C-alpha positions in Angstrom: -15.7 21.5 0.7 -16.0 22.5 -2.8 -15.0 21.5 -6.4 -14.5 24.9 -7.0 -13.1 28.4 -4.9 -15.6 31.4 -5.5 -14.8 34.7 -4.7 -15.5 35.1 -0.5 -18.0 38.2 -1.1 -20.7 36.1 -3.5 -20.0 32.9 -1.2 -21.3 35.0 2.0 -24.2 36.3 0.3 -25.2 32.9 -1.5 -24.7 31.2 1.8 -26.3 34.2 4.1 -28.2 35.4 1.8 -30.5 32.3 -0.3 -32.4 31.2 2.4 -36.7 31.1 2.3 -38.5 31.9 5.5 -39.9 27.9 6.0 -43.1 29.6 7.0 -44.1 32.1 5.0 -41.8 31.1 1.9 -40.3 34.8 1.8 -36.8 34.9 -0.4 -34.5 36.9 2.7 -32.9 38.5 0.4 -32.8 39.4 -3.5 -30.2 39.2 -6.6 -30.3 43.2 -5.6 -27.4 41.5 -3.0 -25.3 40.6 -5.6 -25.7 43.6 -7.8 -24.2 45.2 -5.5 -21.4 44.3 -5.3 -18.9 45.7 -6.9 -16.5 43.5 -8.9 -15.8 42.9 -13.0 -19.2 41.8 -14.8 -17.6 38.5 -16.2 -15.7 37.9 -12.4 -18.3 38.2 -10.9 -20.6 36.1 -13.9 -17.8 33.1 -13.2 -17.5 32.7 -9.5 -22.1 33.1 -9.8 -22.0 30.1 -11.8 -18.8 28.6 -10.3 -21.8 28.4 -7.1 -23.9 26.8 -9.1 -21.4 24.3 -9.6 -20.7 23.7 -6.6 -24.3 23.3 -5.1 -25.0 20.6 -8.0 -21.9 19.1 -6.9 -22.7 18.8 -3.4 -26.6 17.7 -4.2 -25.2 14.8 -5.8 -23.2 13.8 -3.4 -25.6 14.2 -0.9 -27.9 11.9 -3.0 -25.0 8.8 -3.6 -24.7 9.4 0.6 -28.3 8.4 0.6 -28.0 6.2 -1.8 -25.4 4.4 0.2 -27.4 4.7 3.2 -30.3 2.8 1.6 -28.3 0.3 0.7 -26.7 0.1 3.9 -30.6 0.2 5.9 -31.9 -3.2 4.2 -28.3 -5.1 4.3 -29.0 -4.2 8.4 -32.3 -4.9 8.0 -31.6 -8.2 6.8 -29.1 -8.8 9.6 -31.3 -7.5 11.4 -33.7 -10.8 10.1 -31.2 -13.4 10.2 -30.5 -13.1 14.1 -34.0 -12.6 14.8 -34.6 -15.7 13.1 -31.6 -17.6 14.7 -33.3 -16.5 18.4 -36.0 -18.0 17.9 -34.7 -20.8 16.7 -32.2 -21.1 19.7 -35.1 -20.3 22.2 -37.9 -22.9 20.5 -40.3 -20.5 20.6 -39.8 -19.9 24.3 -39.9 -16.7 26.7 -36.0 -15.9 27.6 -35.4 -13.6 29.8 -31.8 -11.8 31.5 -31.4 -8.5 33.3 -29.9 -7.0 30.2 -33.0 -8.5 27.3 -35.9 -10.5 26.6 -36.8 -12.2 24.1 -40.5 -12.8 23.8 -43.2 -13.8 21.1 -46.9 -12.6 20.8 -48.9 -15.0 18.4 -51.2 -12.4 15.9 -52.8 -13.6 13.1 -53.4 -12.5 9.5 -56.1 -13.0 7.0 -55.1 -14.8 3.3 -57.8 -14.0 1.3 -56.5 -16.4 -2.2 -59.4 -15.4 -4.7 -60.7 -12.9 -7.0 -61.4 -10.0 -4.5 -65.1 -9.7 -6.6 -65.3 -13.0 -5.4 -65.9 -12.6 -2.3 -69.7 -11.1 -1.0 -70.2 -7.2 -1.3 -70.8 -7.5 2.8 -66.1 -8.8 3.1 -65.4 -5.4 0.7 -64.4 -2.1 1.8 -65.5 0.3 -1.5 -62.7 3.0 -1.4 -61.3 4.3 -4.4 -59.9 1.0 -4.6 -61.7 -2.1 -3.8 -59.2 -3.9 -1.1 -61.5 -7.6 0.7 -62.4 -6.5 4.8 -60.0 -8.6 6.3 -61.1 -7.4 10.0 -65.2 -8.6 9.7 -63.5 -12.4 7.2 -61.7 -12.8 10.3 -64.0 -12.0 12.9 -66.7 -13.9 11.1 -64.7 -17.1 9.9 -64.0 -17.5 13.8 -67.6 -17.1 14.5 -67.6 -20.6 12.0 -68.4 -19.1 8.8 -67.2 -20.6 5.9 -65.6 -18.0 3.1 -64.3 -19.3 0.0 -60.5 -18.5 -1.0 -60.1 -17.1 2.6 -58.5 -18.8 5.9 -56.8 -17.3 8.6 -52.5 -17.8 9.4 -51.3 -17.8 12.7 -47.1 -16.4 13.4 -45.1 -15.6 16.3 -43.6 -12.0 16.1 -40.4 -12.4 18.1 -40.2 -9.3 21.0 -36.6 -8.6 22.0 -35.9 -5.7 24.4 
């Protein structure tokens, strides 16, 4: 559906000609295709302007639809988390399996750094464009009994639903 009706010849050129070869970036037609159309200048300009408005309207509608999808995705992600939380409650963290589904848990760990990165010993800091703590090295050394101020290991459970 279009906002404005335009001349079918101009629409055909726009639909079939205003395209770009994605590999080379080459335009597949030039404005000469529009110039070749035999119609009054004012009519041609008006139709091209209306085609522009149609395209602009279409882009606006697509952007609105993208926003709608983003909102719907966010809502469903929240629902998904609530369902996972209830499954964990209902199973008590124990494995559950039927012919139709399997609910299992996997233990995971992550390093929590509650101190300023600059206060960490240099061997625990990776340097790049920004400074970040080396969580893998921190985790390994803490597990080997080393005490590091402001750093601890937190155990988590991840739900697996197949």
